[in-house]
LOZA-678575 format. One record per residue (C-alpha): chain; residue number from 0; residue in three letters; y, z, x. Coordinates in steps of 0.001 Angstrom, whole numbers. Layout:
! LOZA-678575
PT   cadena   num   residuo         y         z         x
PT        A   NUM       ala         Y         Z         X
...
END
This chain:
! LOZA-678575
PT   cadena   num   residuo         y         z         x
PT        A     0       unk     39808    117821    -96978
PT        A     1       unk     36722    115754    -97805
PT        A     2       unk     36175    115015   -101479
PT        A     3       unk     32811    115304   -103210
PT        A     4       unk     31468    111774   -103237
PT        A     5       unk     29758    110482   -106336
PT        A     6       unk     26310    108934   -105849
PT        A     7       unk     26481    105802   -108010
PT        A     8       unk     23741    104849   -110457
PT        A     9       unk     22259    101356   -110430
PT        A    10       unk     24494    100502   -113390
PT        A    11       unk     27567    101773   -111492
PT        A    12       unk     26634     99545   -108552
PT        A    13       unk     26246     96503   -110811
PT        A    14       unk     29516     97223   -112633
PT        A    15       unk     31390     97660   -109341
PT        A    16       unk     30642     94128   -108143
PT        A    17       unk     33852     92153   -107989
PT        A    18       unk     32058     88871   -108739
PT        A    19       unk     28476     87955   -109643
PT        A    20       unk     26387     86248   -106977
PT        A    21       unk     27147     82513   -106808
PT        A    22       unk     23560     81358   -107208
PT        A    23       unk     24500     77718   -107574
PT        A    24       unk     26316     77664   -104235
PT        A    25       unk     23670     75727   -102320
PT        A    26       unk     24610     76137    -98684
PT        A    27       unk     22139     76246    -95839
PT        A    28       unk     21526     79892    -94927
PT        A    29       unk     21738     81006    -91324
PT        A    30       unk     18274     81534    -89814
PT        A    31       unk     17298     85218    -90130
PT        A    32       unk     16215     85430    -86492
PT        A    33       unk     18832     83215    -84877
PT        A    34       unk     21503     84690    -82596
PT        A    35       unk     25072     83579    -82761
PT        A    36       unk     27808     84506    -80303
PT        A    37       unk     30324     84434    -83160
PT        A    38       unk     30412     87527    -85380
PT        A    39       unk     31989     85522    -88160
PT        A    40       unk     29373     82791    -87830
PT        A    41       unk     26595     85227    -88688
PT        A    42       unk     25181     85589    -92167
PT        A    43       unk     26575     89143    -92335
PT        A    44       unk     30151     87881    -92368
PT        A    45       unk     29467     86238    -95734
PT        A    46       unk     27930     89388    -97232
PT        A    47       unk     29282     92715    -98389
PT        A    48       unk     28528     95654    -96115
PT        A    49       unk     25650     97867    -97345
PT        A    50       unk     27171    100604    -99503
PT        A    51       unk     24471    102395   -101454
PT        A    52       unk     21126    101878    -99764
PT        A    53       unk     19961    101280    -96196
PT        A    54       unk     19275     97597    -95493
PT        A    55       unk     15712     96532    -94745
PT        A    56       unk     16566     94603    -91585
PT        A    57       unk     18650     95139    -88471
PT        A    58       unk     21887     93507    -87452
PT        A    59       unk     23141     93065    -83921
PT        A    60       unk     25282     95824    -82413
PT        A    61       unk     28223     93430    -81968
PT        A    62       unk     28183     92478    -85643
PT        A    63       unk     27746     96092    -86843
PT        A    64       unk     30655     97220    -84678
PT        A    65       unk     32977     94440    -85828
PT        A    66       unk     32115     94712    -89512
PT        A    67       unk     32763     98480    -89548
PT        A    68       unk     35917     98078    -87449
PT        A    69       unk     37217     95498    -89923
PT        A    70       unk     36462     97861    -92804
PT        A    71       unk     38391    100667    -91091
PT        A    72       unk     41528     98539    -90740
PT        A    73       unk     42174     99370    -94403
PT        A    74       unk     42619    103043    -93456
PT        A    75       unk     46148    104273    -92947
PT        A    76       unk     47774    104548    -89523
PT        A    77       unk     47350    108170    -88287
PT        A    78       unk     50681    108100    -86455
PT        A    79       unk     52476    107365    -89748
PT        A    80       unk     50600    110137    -91579
PT        A    81       unk     53351    112751    -91626
PT        A    82       unk     51416    114871    -94125
PT        A    83       unk     49027    116185    -91506
PT        A    84       unk     49432    118737    -88713
PT        A    85       unk     46386    117266    -86961
PT        A    86       unk     46853    115892    -83439
PT        A    87       unk     46962    112088    -83195
PT        A    88       unk     47640    111677    -79464
PT        A    89       unk     45899    112841    -76299
PT        A    90       unk     46104    111561    -72750
PT        A    91       unk     43497    109076    -71542
PT        A    92       unk     42077    111579    -69051
PT        A    93       unk     41477    114113    -71829
PT        A    94       unk     39779    111457    -73955
PT        A    95       unk     37487    110525    -71044
PT        A    96       unk     36424    114139    -70558
PT        A    97       unk     35726    114496    -74260
PT        A    98       unk     33723    111257    -74453
PT        A    99       unk     31638    112329    -71461
PT        A   100       unk     30760    115554    -73306
PT        A   101       unk     29717    113901    -76599
PT        A   102       unk     26013    114469    -75960
PT        A   103       unk     26339    118163    -75076
PT        A   104       unk     25211    120578    -77781
PT        A   105       unk     27661    123410    -77243
PT        A   106       unk     25338    126074    -78626
PT        A   107       unk     22890    125523    -75743
PT        A   108       unk     24541    127961    -73315
PT        A   109       unk     21561    127937    -70938
PT        A   110       unk     21689    124183    -70443
PT        A   111       unk     25495    123887    -70402
PT        A   112       unk     26746    127148    -68857
PT        A   113       unk     30022    125678    -67597
PT        A   114       unk     30957    124417    -71069
PT        A   115       unk     30211    127897    -72421
PT        A   116       unk     32332    129472    -69715
PT        A   117       unk     35172    127054    -70502
PT        A   118       unk     35175    128411    -74056
PT        A   119       unk     35498    131942    -72676
PT        A   120       unk     38372    130871    -70440
PT        A   121       unk     40172    129410    -73470
PT        A   122       unk     39596    132605    -75495
PT        A   123       unk     41061    134693    -72668
PT        A   124       unk     44122    132455    -72314
PT        A   125       unk     44827    132518    -76039
PT        A   126       unk     44298    136270    -76381
PT        A   127       unk     46819    136832    -73593
PT        A   128       unk     49204    134322    -75176
PT        A   129       unk     48991    136485    -78314
PT        A   130       unk     49759    139617    -76259
PT        A   131       unk     46406    141348    -76339
PT        A   132       unk     47006    144653    -74484
PT        A   133       unk     45143    143775    -71269
PT        A   134       unk     47149    146447    -69424
PT        A   135       unk     44946    148999    -71228
PT        A   136       unk     41635    149451    -69390
PT        A   137       unk     39942    150280    -72694
PT        A   138       unk     40831    146904    -74232
PT        A   139       unk     37686    145052    -75279
PT        A   140       unk     39016    141972    -77060
PT        A   141       unk     36764    139052    -77903
PT        A   142       unk     36905    135699    -79617
PT        A   143       unk     35116    132447    -80292
PT        A   144       unk     35742    128769    -80878
PT        A   145       unk     35184    127322    -84351
PT        A   146       unk     35202    123917    -86026
PT        A   147       unk     38761    124620    -87194
PT        A   148       unk     40927    127345    -88661
PT        A   149       unk     38981    127228    -91919
PT        A   150       unk     35830    128486    -90208
PT        A   151       unk     37912    130976    -88202
PT        A   152       unk     39405    132337    -91442
PT        A   153       unk     35939    132606    -92995
PT        A   154       unk     34803    134679    -89998
PT        A   155       unk     37945    136840    -90104
PT        A   156       unk     37432    137506    -93814
PT        A   157       unk     33749    138360    -93304
PT        A   158       unk     34633    140814    -90528
PT        A   159       unk     37280    142578    -92645
PT        A   160       unk     34959    142782    -95629
PT        A   161       unk     31989    144135    -93669
PT        A   162       unk     34152    146759    -91926
PT        A   163       unk     35477    147914    -95329
PT        A   164       unk     31967    147975    -96839
PT        A   165       unk     30658    150071    -93941
PT        A   166       unk     33501    152535    -94325
PT        A   167       unk     32964    152857    -98091
PT        A   168       unk     29211    153345    -97638
PT        A   169       unk     29809    156076    -95060
PT        A   170       unk     32100    157841    -97543
PT        A   171       unk     29571    157456   -100364
PT        A   172       unk     31991    155358   -102419
PT        A   173       unk     31643    152194   -104474
PT        A   174       unk     31934    149013   -102420
PT        A   175       unk     31476    146375   -105132
PT        A   176       unk     35098    145339   -105681
PT        A   177       unk     36769    144296   -102383
PT        A   178       unk     40164    142572   -102539
PT        A   179       unk     42345    140665   -100103
PT        A   180       unk     46151    140453   -100279
PT        A   181       unk     47845    137134    -99515
PT        A   182       unk     50791    134911   -100359
PT        A   183       unk     50213    132474   -103226
PT        A   184       unk     51299    129710   -100805
PT        A   185       unk     48192    130176    -98640
PT        A   186       unk     46174    127176    -97564
PT        A   187       unk     43185    126589    -99846
PT        A   188       unk     40704    127818    -97204
PT        A   189       unk     41840    131388    -97990
PT        A   190       unk     40965    130865   -101650
PT        A   191       unk     37616    129480   -100530
PT        A   192       unk     36932    132450    -98239
PT        A   193       unk     37643    134907   -101040
PT        A   194       unk     35579    132969   -103580
PT        A   195       unk     32619    132285   -101284
PT        A   196       unk     32363    135904   -100090
PT        A   197       unk     33032    137615   -103444
PT        A   198       unk     36421    139061   -102596
PT        A   199       unk     39123    139398   -105260
PT        A   200       unk     42364    137555   -104467
PT        A   201       unk     45518    139653   -104897
PT        A   202       unk     48478    137327   -104650
PT        A   203       unk     52077    138045   -103751
PT        A   204       unk     53686    135254   -105730
PT        A   205       unk     56487    133041   -104502
PT        A   206       unk     59773    132768   -106372
PT        A   207       unk     62135    129795   -106812
PT        A   208       unk     64018    130926   -103697
PT        A   209       unk     61345    132768   -101664
PT        A   210       unk     58305    130909   -100353
PT        A   211       unk     56852    133578    -98053
PT        A   212       unk     55128    136891    -98677
PT        A   213       unk     57326    139842    -99684
PT        A   214       unk     56347    142703    -97306
PT        A   215       unk     57186    145508    -99730
PT        A   216       unk     55272    143908   -102586
PT        A   217       unk     52292    143175   -100320
PT        A   218       unk     51977    146771    -99136
PT        A   219       unk     52442    148067   -102698
PT        A   220       unk     49358    146049   -103712
PT        A   221       unk     47120    147865   -101211
PT        A   222       unk     44525    150123   -102825
PT        A   223       unk     41237    151715   -101775
PT        A   224       unk     39446    148379   -102289
PT        A   225       unk     41737    146314   -100047
PT        A   226       unk     39914    144856    -97044
PT        A   227       unk     43088    143502    -95430
PT        A   228       unk     46360    141623    -95681
PT        A   229       unk     46764    137996    -94606
PT        A   230       unk     50106    136925    -93149
PT        A   231       unk     50920    133343    -92211
PT        A   232       unk     52676    132257    -89037
PT        A   233       unk     54001    128999    -90418
PT        A   234       unk     53259    128333    -94079
PT        A   235       unk     51790    124973    -95035
PT        A   236       unk     54673    124076    -97329
PT        A   237       unk     57930    125127    -95671
PT        A   238       unk     56722    126130    -92205
PT        A   239       unk     58298    129603    -92420
PT        A   240       unk     57002    132560    -90418
PT        A   241       unk     56054    135512    -92605
PT        A   242       unk     57314    138950    -91579
PT        A   243       unk     54150    140462    -90108
PT        A   244       unk     56140    143135    -88286
PT        A   245       unk     57701    144438    -91491
PT        A   246       unk     54277    144709    -93143
PT        A   247       unk     52897    146451    -90052
PT        A   248       unk     55773    148932    -89994
PT        A   249       unk     55377    149746    -93693
PT        A   250       unk     51633    150373    -93250
PT        A   251       unk     52302    152660    -90278
PT        A   252       unk     55136    154458    -92066
PT        A   253       unk     52945    155143    -95108
PT        A   254       unk     49881    155949    -92995
PT        A   255       unk     47775    153296    -94723
PT        A   256       unk     44551    152203    -93033
PT        A   257       unk     44702    148484    -93801
PT        A   258       unk     44195    145737    -91192
PT        A   259       unk     46262    142573    -90902
PT        A   260       unk     44795    139175    -90113
PT        A   261       unk     47400    136653    -88957
PT        A   262       unk     46757    133049    -89958
PT        A   263       unk     48479    131398    -86991
PT        A   264       unk     46722    128070    -87602
PT        A   265       unk     49934    126111    -87090
PT        A   266       unk     52337    128573    -85487
PT        A   267       unk     50079    130097    -82854
PT        A   268       unk     50904    127383    -80335
PT        A   269       unk     54562    127086    -81384
PT        A   270       unk     56151    130533    -81790
PT        A   271       unk     55124    131909    -78353
PT        A   272       unk     56979    129033    -76662
PT        A   273       unk     59948    128415    -78967
PT        A   274       unk     60562    131908    -80350
PT        A   275       unk     58958    134342    -77851
PT        A   276       unk     60969    137320    -79120
PT        A   277       unk     59353    137101    -82560
PT        A   278       unk     56891    139997    -82869
PT        A   279       unk     53904    138942    -84977
PT        A   280       unk     50805    139298    -82788
PT        A   281       unk     48664    141971    -81076
PT        A   282       unk     51817    143854    -80123
PT        A   283       unk     51552    145200    -83671
PT        A   284       unk     48880    147899    -84037
PT        A   285       unk     47734    146806    -87507
PT        A   286       unk     47048    143215    -86402
PT        A   287       unk     43305    143168    -85755
PT        A   288       unk     42530    139439    -85699
PT        A   289       unk     44316    136110    -85279
PT        A   290       unk     43177    132544    -85856
PT        A   291       unk     44750    129368    -84502
PT        A   292       unk     43962    125660    -84790
PT        A   293       unk     43468    123857    -81503
PT        A   294       unk     43683    120538    -83334
PT        A   295       unk     47175    121187    -84673
PT        A   296       unk     49895    122235    -82244
PT        A   297       unk     47136    123118    -79770
PT        A   298       unk     47276    119330    -79164
PT        A   299       unk     43536    118534    -79398
PT        A   300       unk     41837    115966    -81622
PT        A   301       unk     40025    117516    -84632
PT        A   302       unk     38208    119683    -85043
PT        A   303       unk     38559    122889    -83074
PT        A   304       unk     39827    126330    -84003
PT        A   305       unk     39866    129776    -82443
PT        A   306       unk     39713    133357    -83639
PT        A   307       unk     40359    136495    -81562
PT        A   308       unk     39632    140149    -82455
PT        A   309       unk     41454    143094    -80958
PT        A   310       unk     38350    145263    -80539
PT        A   311       unk     34642    145467    -81519
PT        A   312       unk     35679    148070    -84109
PT        A   313       unk     37006    145185    -86215
PT        A   314       unk     33972    142943    -85720
PT        A   315       unk     30961    144838    -87114
PT        A   316       unk     27848    144535    -85001
PT        A   317       unk     25593    143511    -87890
PT        A   318       unk     27472    140204    -88159
PT        A   319       unk     26471    139293    -84612
PT        A   320       unk     23140    137622    -83913
PT        A   321       unk     21581    137806    -80475
PT        A   322       unk     19627    134598    -80180
PT        A   323       unk     17164    133566    -77517
PT        A   324       unk     17761    129833    -77431
PT        A   325       unk     15870    127766    -74859
PT        A   326       unk     15392    130798    -72656
PT        A   327       unk     18869    132333    -72737
PT        A   328       unk     20085    135353    -74711
PT        A   329       unk     23400    134791    -76441
PT        A   330       unk     25560    136575    -79018
PT        A   331       unk     26603    134319    -81884
PT        A   332       unk     29107    134744    -84708
PT        A   333       unk     29682    131346    -86280
PT        A   334       unk     28995    129588    -89561
PT        A   335       unk     27870    126489    -87668
PT        A   336       unk     25184    126381    -84997
PT        A   337       unk     24827    123009    -83271
PT        A   338       unk     28063    121217    -82417
PT        A   339       unk     29527    119145    -79629
PT        A   340       unk     31343    120581    -76617
PT        A   341       unk     34013    117862    -76554
PT        A   342       unk     36798    119630    -78455
PT        A   343       unk     36466    122868    -76464
PT        A   344       unk     36693    120882    -73235
PT        A   345       unk     39687    118978    -74640
PT        A   346       unk     41397    122296    -75387
PT        A   347       unk     40811    123554    -71856
PT        A   348       unk     42245    120329    -70459
PT        A   349       unk     45446    120774    -72450
PT        A   350       unk     45813    124449    -71509
PT        A   351       unk     45537    123857    -67768
PT        A   352       unk     47152    120401    -67717
PT        A   353       unk     50292    121458    -69578
PT        A   354       unk     50483    125159    -68800
PT        A   355       unk     53106    127288    -70509
PT        A   356       unk     55917    125101    -69192
PT        A   357       unk     54379    121920    -70619
PT        A   358       unk     53704    123436    -74036
PT        A   359       unk     57219    124878    -74088
PT        A   360       unk     58758    121486    -73280
PT        A   361       unk     56763    119722    -76013
PT        A   362       unk     57415    122355    -78682
PT        A   363       unk     61143    122468    -77887
PT        A   364       unk     61342    118681    -78182
PT        A   365       unk     59556    118813    -81532
PT        A   366       unk     62000    121484    -82683
PT        A   367       unk     64970    119321    -81665
PT        A   368       unk     63543    116304    -83507
PT        A   369       unk     62811    118462    -86545
PT        A   370       unk     66394    119765    -86621
PT        A   371       unk     67713    116221    -86260
PT        A   372       unk     65604    115025    -89205
PT        A   373       unk     66600    118093    -91232
PT        A   374       unk     70292    117309    -90728
PT        A   375       unk     69650    113701    -91760
PT        A   376       unk     67911    114566    -95055
PT        A   377       unk     70732    116975    -95913
PT        A   378       unk     73216    114175    -95260
PT        A   379       unk     71216    112008    -97682
PT        A   380       unk     71803    114629   -100386
PT        A   381       unk     68507    116534   -100299
PT        A   382       unk     68193    120319   -100269
PT        A   383       unk     66598    121542    -97033
PT        A   384       unk     63866    124145    -97639
PT        A   385       unk     62559    124686    -94095
PT        A   386       unk     64030    126732    -91264
PT        A   387       unk     65798    125285    -88235
PT        A   388       unk     66432    126241    -84585
PT        A   389       unk     62883    127413    -83956
PT        A   390       unk     62735    129958    -86772
PT        A   391       unk     59817    128097    -88318
PT        A   392       unk     57406    125283    -87551
PT        A   393       unk     58758    121904    -86433
PT        A   394       unk     58569    120412    -89892
PT        A   395       unk     61108    119369    -92492
PT        A   396       unk     60614    120445    -96119
PT        A   397       unk     63154    119163    -98628
PT        A   398       unk     63692    118410   -102304
PT        A   399       unk     66026    116501   -104562
PT        A   400       unk     69194    118275   -105621
PT        A   401       unk     68774    118907   -109387
PT        A   402       unk     72522    118652   -109999
PT        A   403       unk     72288    114894   -109416
PT        A   404       unk     70001    114506   -112465
PT        A   405       unk     67925    111719   -110956
PT        A   406       unk     65524    109950   -113290
PT        A   407       unk     62852    110075   -110584
PT        A   408       unk     61198    112866   -108629
PT        A   409       unk     59825    113575   -105161
PT        A   410       unk     56477    111975   -106007
PT        A   411       unk     58231    108675   -106735
PT        A   412       unk     59962    108808   -103334
PT        A   413       unk     56632    109550   -101642
PT        A   414       unk     55104    106527   -103360
PT        A   415       unk     57979    104299   -102274
PT        A   416       unk     57545    105445    -98675
PT        A   417       unk     53776    104890    -98910
PT        A   418       unk     54409    101264    -99774
PT        A   419       unk     56295    101022    -96477
PT        A   420       unk     53366    102550    -94542
PT        A   421       unk     54620    106147    -94307
PT        A   422       unk     52552    109044    -95643
PT        A   423       unk     55157    111661    -96588
PT        A   424       unk     53585    113950    -99168
PT        A   425       unk     55163    115384   -102278
PT        A   426       unk     53865    118766   -103428
PT        A   427       unk     54155    121103   -106362
PT        A   428       unk     54964    124526   -104927
PT        A   429       unk     52982    127736   -105384
PT        A   430       unk     52903    129441   -108823
PT        A   431       unk     55934    131407   -110082
PT        A   432       unk     58290    129031   -108262
PT        A   433       unk     58748    127234   -111587
PT        A   434       unk     56690    124204   -110504
PT        A   435       unk     59248    123334   -107861
PT        A   436       unk     58578    119948   -106250
PT        A   437       unk     59180    119220   -102604
PT        A   438       unk     58448    116803    -99768
PT        A   439       unk     57354    117648    -96243
PT        A   440       unk     57393    115850    -92900
PT        A   441       unk     55312    117339    -90074
PT        A   442       unk     56877    116600    -86689
PT        A   443       unk     54023    116085    -84220
PT        A   444       unk     53941    115321    -80511
PT        A   445       unk     53929    111532    -80988
PT        A   446       unk     56770    111544    -83549
PT        A   447       unk     59481    110184    -81270
PT        A   448       unk     63208    110066    -81941
PT        A   449       unk     63062    106302    -82547
PT        A   450       unk     60225    106730    -85059
PT        A   451       unk     62260    109492    -86704
PT        A   452       unk     65223    107108    -87067
PT        A   453       unk     62914    104518    -88646
PT        A   454       unk     61739    107116    -91186
PT        A   455       unk     65315    108126    -92020
PT        A   456       unk     66195    104481    -92613
PT        A   457       unk     63187    103936    -94891
PT        A   458       unk     63824    107218    -96744
PT        A   459       unk     67387    106112    -97465
PT        A   460       unk     66127    102700    -98608
PT        A   461       unk     63490    104301   -100863
PT        A   462       unk     66066    106518   -102593
PT        A   463       unk     68467    103601   -103047
PT        A   464       unk     65710    101453   -104597
PT        A   465       unk     64789    104217   -107030
PT        A   466       unk     68439    104761   -107932
PT        A   467       unk     68717    101056   -108793
PT        A   468       unk     65627    101362   -111015
PT        A   469       unk     67138    104473   -112580
PT        A   470       unk     70351    102599   -113434
PT        A   471       unk     68346     99766   -115006
PT        A   472       unk     66106    102207   -116922
PT        A   473       unk     63053    100944   -115020
PT        A   474       unk     61867    104254   -113569
PT        A   475       unk     59398    104731   -116426
PT        A   476       unk     57685    101484   -115479
PT        A   477       unk     57560    102601   -111851
PT        A   478       unk     55966    105928   -112794
PT        A   479       unk     53296    103996   -114703
PT        A   480       unk     52843    101792   -111633
PT        A   481       unk     52274    104949   -109527
PT        A   482       unk     49721    106367   -111960
PT        A   483       unk     47710    103159   -111946
PT        A   484       unk     47789    102721   -108165
PT        A   485       unk     44509    104608   -107671
PT        A   486       unk     42780    102632   -110393
PT        A   487       unk     43980     99307   -109008
PT        A   488       unk     42704    100124   -105522
PT        A   489       unk     39370    101374   -106846
PT        A   490       unk     39758    104697   -104984
PT        A   491       unk     39466    106854   -108097
PT        A   492       unk     36214    105139   -109112
PT        A   493       unk     34474    106667   -106091
PT        A   494       unk     35417    110251   -106921
PT        A   495       unk     32931    112600   -108553
PT        A   496       unk     34720    113629   -111754
PT        A   497       unk     32204    116310   -112708
PT        A   498       unk     34361    118994   -111052
PT        A   499       unk     37730    117502   -111998
PT        A   500       unk     38499    120193   -114572
PT        A   501       unk     38113    123278   -112314
PT        A   502       unk     40386    126120   -113364
PT        A   503       unk     39538    128843   -110842
PT        A   504       unk     41918    127876   -108014
PT        A   505       unk     45692    128174   -107890
PT        A   506       unk     45876    124403   -108298
PT        A   507       unk     43611    124495   -111356
PT        A   508       unk     45575    127353   -112934
PT        A   509       unk     49153    126591   -111930
PT        A   510       unk     49236    122943   -110726
PT        A   511       unk     50028    124116   -107200
PT        A   512       unk     49201    121313   -104773
PT        A   513       unk     46482    122143   -102255
PT        A   514       unk     48435    120764    -99312
PT        A   515       unk     46942    118781    -96461
PT        A   516       unk     46826    120743    -93227
END
């Protein structure tokens, strides 16, 4: 999630300087026009990189590359970022294909017809993976690629809303108050979709011991203004699969005309291979659309997502634009127009390179590693909150056991691990779970068993260090150290604080953490 950057004033720029210019340092300046083979012998090596305004003059490509590369070394290591589901490893051949496609504008179907066809091949493969009823000659499923699941969810929400509006108009009824039913543990993009498209959020709240949607409660919330129900195949926090089948069966039993959109952002490439008997997809008649992230367990670098609709009935025609672009007619339903073809081609590579057998092997290995890590954190005295043996995503969610009365919390452990290089997030759970705190490790393709053992060792060390501080009554000082970490690094100075007091989201109202996806 990209934060809103603050544009600094001239005073801010002056105040941010670490030291004033050393005007009395009389050294001979490198000639403006001279060329040096040494990056660090150039005048630019003795200057700060431009931060607020474009420089007047050029610099050589070698110097620009090295200066930016050096700056980026202060970023974290993606392979140690266990907060994110996003893919951090692809084969060299896939990377080559993607690099070669950098200059292709994917929207130009006339100029790049094969790239466009590759998208259609991917849509077909994913629709079949999600059990679209292709045995029925009347099936007319369709789908599209997106920048990620956030855009896919926006499109799914728009389609549900427009279908509901059309139905209400045809019946001569009011269509000014649409609502959408979802779990309070949804990823923040669902809150955005509802807010951006003027749809009321109707939440099924979590409890201290239930972190998924309650099917009965969800269906009971349906009224004449409900545009649909969102279910999640792998929640962001605990990785659990919500019971889409139960919701479907209740809707059918009560003869309620309410569609289901399945947010399979994380689980869409896991459940079909690890838990194929789980019924959550187009086998259920009320499921009308599904989104999935290619850049999560689809194993592609960010950002690419996909959304598939069961039938044109659920994708109103007025949302589709037929565009004549550079001589070719094309149907378009996206929030973005121009974008590169690289990620779509990367997805196709993975689908045909790995096949079902390859994906199954990878996802089963991740599940084994996840179960191994889960057993280890339980042995360390934590309470395991995630599912095992393939009944949820390959992640490990855990929390401190309150009976131990530790003087520190999960955020302190996360900070300790961060100082060792690991990014293991601590979160405050969704509202009505009594502000339960937890930690979460996402097990990705490149999280090997040896790396897992290293994390277990550092987690044990972090807890032991905090317990020593607790015994010496030093935890309070450590908490203060954590609070000031952002100020010391200067990171918080670059944030735009104008919106810091928002109170319209679940985080603003209930202190729920908007988790990284």
